[in-house]
C-alpha positions as CSV (number, residue, x, y, z in Angstrom):
1,M,-0.1,0.1,0.0
2,H,1.1,3.4,-0.7
3,F,0.0,6.4,1.8
4,E,0.5,10.0,1.3
5,P,2.7,11.6,3.8
6,Y,0.5,13.2,6.7
7,P,0.0,17.0,6.3
8,F,2.4,17.7,9.3
9,E,5.2,15.7,7.6
10,K,4.7,17.8,4.5
11,L,4.6,21.0,6.6
12,S,8.0,19.9,8.3
13,A,9.5,19.5,4.8
14,L,8.1,22.8,3.6
15,L,9.6,24.6,6.6
16,N,12.8,22.7,6.9
17,D,15.1,25.4,5.5
18,V,13.1,28.4,6.9
19,T,14.5,30.1,10.0
20,P,12.0,31.6,12.2
21,N,12.3,35.1,13.8
22,P,13.9,34.5,17.3
23,Q,12.4,37.7,18.5
24,Y,9.0,35.8,18.7
25,E,7.9,33.1,20.7
26,A,7.2,30.0,18.9
27,V,3.4,29.4,18.1
28,N,1.9,26.1,16.6
29,L,-1.4,26.5,15.3
30,T,-1.4,23.5,13.0
31,I,-2.9,20.6,15.0
32,G,-6.4,20.5,16.4
33,E,-5.1,19.5,19.8
34,P,-6.7,21.4,22.7
35,Q,-4.3,23.3,24.9
36,F,-6.6,23.5,27.8
37,E,-6.1,21.3,31.0
38,T,-8.2,18.3,31.2
39,P,-10.8,18.9,33.9
40,M,-9.7,17.7,37.3
41,F,-12.6,15.5,37.8
42,I,-11.7,13.5,34.8
43,Q,-8.1,13.3,36.0
44,N,-9.3,12.2,39.3
45,A,-11.4,9.4,37.9
46,L,-8.5,8.1,36.0
47,K,-6.2,8.2,39.1
48,E,-8.8,6.5,41.5
49,N,-9.2,3.7,39.1
50,S,-5.5,2.9,38.2
51,A,-5.9,-0.5,40.0
52,L,-8.2,-1.6,37.3
53,L,-5.1,-2.1,35.0
54,N,-4.8,-5.6,36.1
55,K,-8.0,-6.5,34.1
56,Y,-8.6,-7.0,30.4
57,P,-11.1,-4.6,29.0
58,K,-14.1,-5.7,26.7
59,S,-13.7,-4.8,23.1
60,S,-17.2,-3.5,23.2
61,G,-16.6,-1.2,26.2
62,E,-18.1,-1.5,29.7
63,G,-21.8,-0.9,30.2
64,Y,-21.3,2.2,32.4
65,V,-19.4,3.9,29.4
66,T,-22.0,3.1,26.8
67,E,-24.7,4.2,29.0
68,A,-23.0,7.5,29.6
69,Q,-22.5,7.9,25.8
70,R,-26.2,7.1,25.0
71,T,-27.3,9.5,27.7
72,F,-25.0,12.1,26.1
73,V,-26.8,11.4,22.7
74,Q,-30.3,11.7,24.3
75,K,-29.4,15.0,26.2
76,R,-27.7,16.7,23.3
77,F,-29.6,15.5,20.3
78,G,-32.9,14.2,21.8
79,V,-32.2,10.8,20.3
80,A,-33.0,7.8,22.4
81,L,-30.5,4.9,21.4
82,K,-30.9,1.2,22.2
83,E,-27.9,-0.7,23.7
84,S,-27.4,-2.3,20.3
85,E,-27.3,1.0,18.4
86,L,-24.1,2.3,20.0
87,L,-20.6,0.8,20.3
88,C,-17.7,2.3,22.5
89,T,-14.6,2.8,20.5
90,F,-10.9,3.7,21.0
91,G,-11.3,7.1,19.9
92,T,-12.6,7.7,16.4
93,R,-9.6,7.6,14.2
94,E,-9.3,3.8,14.4
95,V,-12.9,3.6,13.4
96,L,-12.5,5.9,10.5
97,F,-9.7,3.6,9.3
98,N,-10.9,0.1,10.0
99,F,-14.8,0.4,9.6
100,P,-14.4,1.1,5.9
101,Q,-12.2,-1.9,5.6
102,Y,-14.9,-4.1,7.3
103,L,-17.8,-2.6,5.4
104,L,-16.1,-2.8,2.0
105,H,-14.1,-6.1,2.2
106,D,-16.6,-8.3,0.4
107,K,-17.3,-5.7,-2.2
108,P,-15.5,-6.6,-5.7
109,N,-15.1,-3.1,-6.8
110,P,-15.8,-0.9,-3.6
111,V,-16.5,2.9,-4.0
112,M,-16.0,5.3,-1.2
113,A,-16.9,9.1,-1.2
114,Y,-15.9,11.7,1.2
115,T,-15.6,15.4,1.7
116,N,-12.6,17.2,0.1
117,P,-10.5,18.7,1.7
118,F,-10.6,16.1,4.4
119,Y,-9.1,14.5,7.6
120,Q,-6.5,12.3,5.9
121,I,-7.5,9.0,7.7
122,Y,-10.4,8.9,5.2
123,E,-8.0,8.7,2.4
124,G,-5.9,6.1,4.1
125,A,-9.0,4.1,4.8
126,A,-9.9,4.2,1.1
127,I,-6.5,2.9,0.1
128,A,-6.4,0.2,2.6
129,S,-9.9,-0.9,1.3
130,R,-8.9,-0.9,-2.4
131,A,-11.7,1.5,-2.9
132,K,-12.3,3.8,-5.9
133,V,-12.7,7.4,-4.4
134,V,-15.4,9.9,-5.2
135,H,-14.3,13.3,-3.8
136,L,-17.1,15.7,-2.7
137,N,-15.4,19.0,-3.3
138,L,-15.9,21.8,-0.8
139,T,-15.3,25.2,-2.5
140,K,-16.0,28.8,-1.7
141,E,-18.4,28.8,-4.8
142,N,-20.6,26.0,-3.1
143,A,-20.3,27.4,0.5
144,F,-18.2,24.5,1.4
145,K,-21.1,22.1,1.2
146,P,-21.1,18.9,-0.9
147,D,-23.0,18.3,-4.0
148,I,-25.6,15.6,-3.5
149,T,-26.3,15.6,-7.3
150,L,-22.9,14.3,-8.3
151,P,-23.6,11.4,-10.7
152,Q,-20.7,9.1,-9.4
153,L,-22.2,9.3,-5.9
154,K,-25.1,6.7,-6.8
155,E,-22.4,4.0,-7.2
156,A,-20.8,4.6,-3.7
157,D,-20.9,2.0,-1.1
158,L,-19.9,4.3,1.6
159,I,-20.2,8.1,1.9
160,I,-18.3,10.0,4.8
161,L,-19.4,13.3,5.6
162,N,-17.8,15.6,8.1
163,F,-20.0,18.3,9.6
164,P,-19.3,20.5,11.4
165,N,-16.3,20.4,8.9
166,N,-12.6,20.2,9.4
167,P,-11.0,22.3,7.9
168,T,-13.6,24.5,6.2
169,T,-15.9,25.1,9.4
170,S,-19.1,24.6,7.5
171,T,-22.1,23.1,8.8
172,L,-25.2,21.4,7.4
173,S,-28.8,22.0,8.6
174,L,-31.2,19.4,9.6
175,D,-33.0,19.6,6.2
176,E,-29.8,19.3,4.3
177,L,-28.7,16.3,6.4
178,G,-32.1,14.8,5.8
179,E,-31.5,15.0,2.1
180,W,-28.5,13.0,2.4
181,V,-30.3,10.4,4.5
182,K,-33.0,10.0,1.8
183,F,-30.2,9.7,-0.8
184,A,-28.4,6.9,1.2
185,L,-31.6,4.9,1.5
186,K,-32.8,5.2,-2.1
187,Y,-29.4,4.1,-3.4
188,D,-28.7,1.7,-0.6
189,I,-25.5,3.4,0.4
190,V,-24.1,3.5,4.0
191,L,-23.9,7.1,5.1
192,L,-21.5,8.0,8.0
193,N,-21.1,11.6,9.4
194,D,-18.0,12.4,11.5
195,E,-19.4,14.6,14.3
196,C,-16.1,15.1,16.4
197,Y,-16.7,18.9,16.4
198,S,-20.4,18.9,17.2
199,E,-19.8,20.5,20.7
200,I,-17.6,23.2,19.5
201,Y,-19.8,26.0,18.3
202,V,-20.6,29.7,18.9
203,D,-24.4,30.1,19.0
204,E,-26.5,27.6,17.2
205,K,-25.9,23.8,18.2
206,P,-24.9,21.7,15.2
207,V,-27.4,19.0,14.4
208,S,-26.6,15.3,14.3
209,L,-27.2,13.0,11.4
210,L,-29.1,10.7,13.9
211,E,-31.6,13.7,14.3
212,A,-31.8,14.0,10.5
213,S,-32.5,10.3,10.2
214,L,-35.5,10.6,12.5
215,H,-36.6,14.0,10.8
216,V,-37.0,12.1,7.6
217,G,-38.7,9.1,9.1
218,N,-35.8,6.6,9.3
219,E,-36.2,5.6,12.8
220,S,-34.3,2.4,12.6
221,F,-31.2,4.4,11.4
222,K,-31.0,2.1,8.6
223,N,-27.7,2.9,6.6
224,V,-27.1,5.7,8.9
225,L,-24.0,6.0,11.4
226,V,-22.3,8.7,13.3
227,I,-19.1,8.9,15.2
228,N,-18.1,11.3,18.0
229,S,-15.3,11.7,20.4
230,I,-14.5,13.2,23.9
231,S,-11.2,14.7,22.7
232,K,-12.3,18.3,21.8
233,R,-15.3,18.7,24.1
234,S,-13.3,17.5,27.2
235,S,-9.9,18.7,26.3
236,A,-8.9,14.9,26.6
237,P,-7.5,13.6,23.4
238,G,-5.4,11.1,25.4
239,L,-8.4,9.3,26.8
240,R,-9.1,7.8,23.2
241,S,-12.9,7.7,24.0
242,G,-15.4,7.8,21.2
243,F,-18.3,5.9,19.8
244,I,-20.0,4.8,16.6
245,A,-23.8,4.8,16.7
246,G,-26.8,4.1,14.3
247,D,-27.8,1.1,12.2
248,E,-27.8,-1.8,14.8
249,K,-27.5,-4.5,11.8
250,I,-24.3,-2.9,10.8
251,L,-23.1,-2.4,14.2
252,S,-23.6,-6.0,15.2
253,G,-21.3,-7.3,12.5
254,Y,-18.7,-4.5,13.1
255,M,-18.7,-5.5,16.7
256,K,-17.6,-9.1,16.0
257,Y,-14.9,-7.6,13.8
258,R,-13.7,-5.6,16.5
259,T,-13.1,-8.5,18.9
260,Y,-10.3,-9.4,16.6
261,I,-8.7,-5.9,16.5
262,G,-7.8,-5.8,20.3
263,A,-8.8,-2.2,20.6
264,G,-10.3,-2.3,23.9
265,I,-10.0,0.8,26.1
266,P,-8.1,0.3,29.4
267,L,-10.5,0.3,32.2
268,P,-9.1,3.3,34.1
269,L,-9.6,5.4,31.0
270,Q,-13.2,4.0,30.6
271,K,-13.9,5.1,34.2
272,A,-12.5,8.5,33.3
273,S,-14.3,8.8,30.1
274,A,-17.5,7.8,31.6
275,A,-17.2,10.7,34.0
276,A,-16.7,12.9,31.0
277,W,-19.4,11.9,28.9
278,S,-21.8,12.2,32.0
279,D,-21.0,15.8,32.6
280,M,-22.1,18.7,30.3
281,A,-21.1,21.7,32.5
282,H,-17.4,21.4,31.5
283,V,-18.3,21.1,27.9
284,E,-20.1,24.5,28.1
285,I,-17.2,26.2,29.7
286,T,-14.9,24.8,27.0
287,R,-17.4,25.8,24.2
288,Q,-17.5,29.3,25.5
289,E,-13.7,29.6,25.3
290,Y,-13.5,28.5,21.8
291,A,-16.5,30.6,20.9
292,K,-14.5,33.8,22.3
293,N,-11.5,32.8,20.2
294,L,-13.7,32.5,17.0
295,R,-15.3,35.9,17.8
296,L,-11.8,37.4,18.2
297,A,-10.6,35.9,14.8
298,E,-13.7,37.5,13.1
299,A,-13.0,41.0,14.6
300,I,-9.3,41.1,14.3
301,L,-8.9,39.4,10.8
302,G,-12.0,40.9,9.4
303,I,-13.6,37.4,8.3
304,D,-16.9,36.2,8.1
305,A,-18.7,34.7,11.1
306,I,-17.7,31.1,12.0
307,A,-20.3,28.9,13.4
308,S,-18.5,25.9,14.5
309,T,-15.2,24.1,15.1
310,F,-12.2,25.9,16.5
311,Y,-10.5,26.5,13.0
312,V,-10.2,29.4,10.8
313,W,-10.2,28.7,7.2
314,L,-8.4,31.7,5.9
315,E,-8.1,32.6,2.3
316,V,-4.6,34.0,1.6
317,G,-3.8,33.4,-2.0
318,D,-0.5,31.6,-2.0
319,D,-0.9,29.1,0.9
320,L,2.6,27.8,0.8
321,G,4.3,31.2,0.4
322,F,2.1,32.6,3.2
323,T,3.0,29.8,5.5
324,C,6.5,30.1,5.0
325,K,6.8,33.8,5.4
326,L,4.5,33.9,8.4
327,Y,6.7,31.4,10.0
328,Q,9.9,33.3,9.0
329,E,8.8,36.7,10.2
330,K,6.5,35.9,13.1
331,N,7.6,32.3,14.3
332,I,3.9,31.2,13.8
333,K,3.0,27.9,12.2
334,V,-0.2,27.4,10.1
335,L,-1.2,24.6,7.9
336,P,-1.4,25.1,4.0
337,G,-4.9,24.2,2.8
338,R,-3.6,22.2,-0.1
339,F,-1.9,19.7,2.3
340,L,-5.6,18.7,3.3
341,G,-7.2,18.3,0.0
342,R,-6.6,16.8,-3.4
343,G,-7.2,18.1,-6.9
344,G,-6.6,21.7,-5.9
345,M,-9.1,21.7,-3.1
346,G,-7.7,23.7,-0.2
347,D,-5.2,25.6,-2.4
348,G,-5.0,29.4,-1.4
349,F,-6.3,28.7,2.2
350,V,-4.6,28.1,5.5
351,R,-6.1,26.4,8.4
352,I,-5.4,28.1,11.8
353,A,-6.2,26.0,14.9
354,L,-7.5,28.5,17.8
355,V,-6.7,26.0,20.6
356,E,-5.1,28.4,23.1
357,N,-6.6,30.7,25.7
358,S,-8.3,33.7,24.6
359,T,-5.5,36.1,25.9
360,K,-2.9,34.3,23.9
361,T,-5.0,33.9,20.9
362,E,-5.8,37.7,20.7
363,T,-2.1,38.3,20.8
364,I,-1.3,35.7,18.0
365,L,-4.1,36.9,15.8
366,K,-3.0,40.5,16.1
367,E,0.5,39.4,14.7
368,I,-1.2,37.6,11.8
369,R,-3.3,40.6,11.0
370,D,-0.1,42.9,11.2
371,F,1.8,40.3,9.0
372,M,-1.0,40.3,6.4
373,A,-1.2,44.2,6.4
374,T,2.6,44.4,5.6
375,S,2.6,41.4,3.2
376,K,0.1,42.9,0.6
C-alpha cells in the first residue's frame, strides 16, 4: 500500500530550510489539539481507578461507558438509542480507518466518497480498502457544502460526511442532512457523519445525522451511522474515548470484527471517560472559550462569522508562500490548505487552529493581522 505523507510531515519538509524570527515566541497553530487542561474531575477518575489495570477490557466497552454515551446522545440531540445502536470505540481515528475495511471487504469493486479537503484518515481507509474514491469537493463557490447531485455518488458503497467540517468550518442544517439520509436509503449506500466537532460552536447547536434520520422518518437508522469523540469537548484527546452509533445491523457485524482488533480501552480510561461523557457543565465552559476565540478571529482578521469548530479557514492566495513567510517573520506555524485536499481543493487557504486561551489567541491573531497588512 502507498499512503500519502501526513499533512504535518509535508509541513515539516516545507519549513525545513526556513529560519523563524527568534524575537517571537514559537507558536504552533497547525494541529487540532486542545491546549486547555483536562478537567480535574476527569483526571481524578483516572487516578482513582488505576488499580483496574490488572484486568482486560471488553472490546465493546463497559456498560457504564456506553450508558454514559447514550445518555449524552439523548441529552444533546434528543435521540434515544438502544444498547445495540451504539459501540464504544478507542477514539474515532481507528474507526475511520478500520470500519471502511470491514464494510467494503466483500465488495468486488468498492466505491467510497468523502468530503474534500478532508481528515487524511479517510484517504488512508480508502487505500486500505482498495476503494475507488469519489471526492465531494468543498469550495467557496458551493459554500463548502457537498454536491448531492454528483452522478458518481449513486455508485458509492460508503459516503463519509464531516459536519461540522474540518477544515472549512461549514455546517449542514437538519433538512440538508435529511436529504443525504434519503439519498443513502434510495441508493442503498451506508452514510457516516464524522461529528467530532459537534460540541464546539458559537451560538446555534450543530445537528446530528441521527436527528436528521428521525426527521425524514428513518427511525431504525438504516444505513446511517455517526461517530463522536471526547477529545475536543473535554480537552482529553489522550483518553481515546469515542463511539459509533446508528444502524444496529451494521454495528452487530462490526462489533464481531472489532473483537479481533484488540482495541479495547483500558479500564481506568473507561472510568474517566464515563465521568466526562456524563457531565455537560465542563463542555459548556470549553465551548465558550472556543467561541470567544472565534469571535476574536472575526473581529481581528475581518472575516465572516464562523459557526462551529475551533478553526479559521483563511483565504490567503499563495498558501505555501504565506505559511513560509509567516513562520519566518512571526515564528507562527499554520497549515497550508492544499495539504488537506486533493485536486486543488484547499489551495489558497490556510487552516489556523485556535486552541489556546483567549488572551494568547488575541495576541497571536493580531500578529497575523499585522503580518497580512505588511505582506500585501
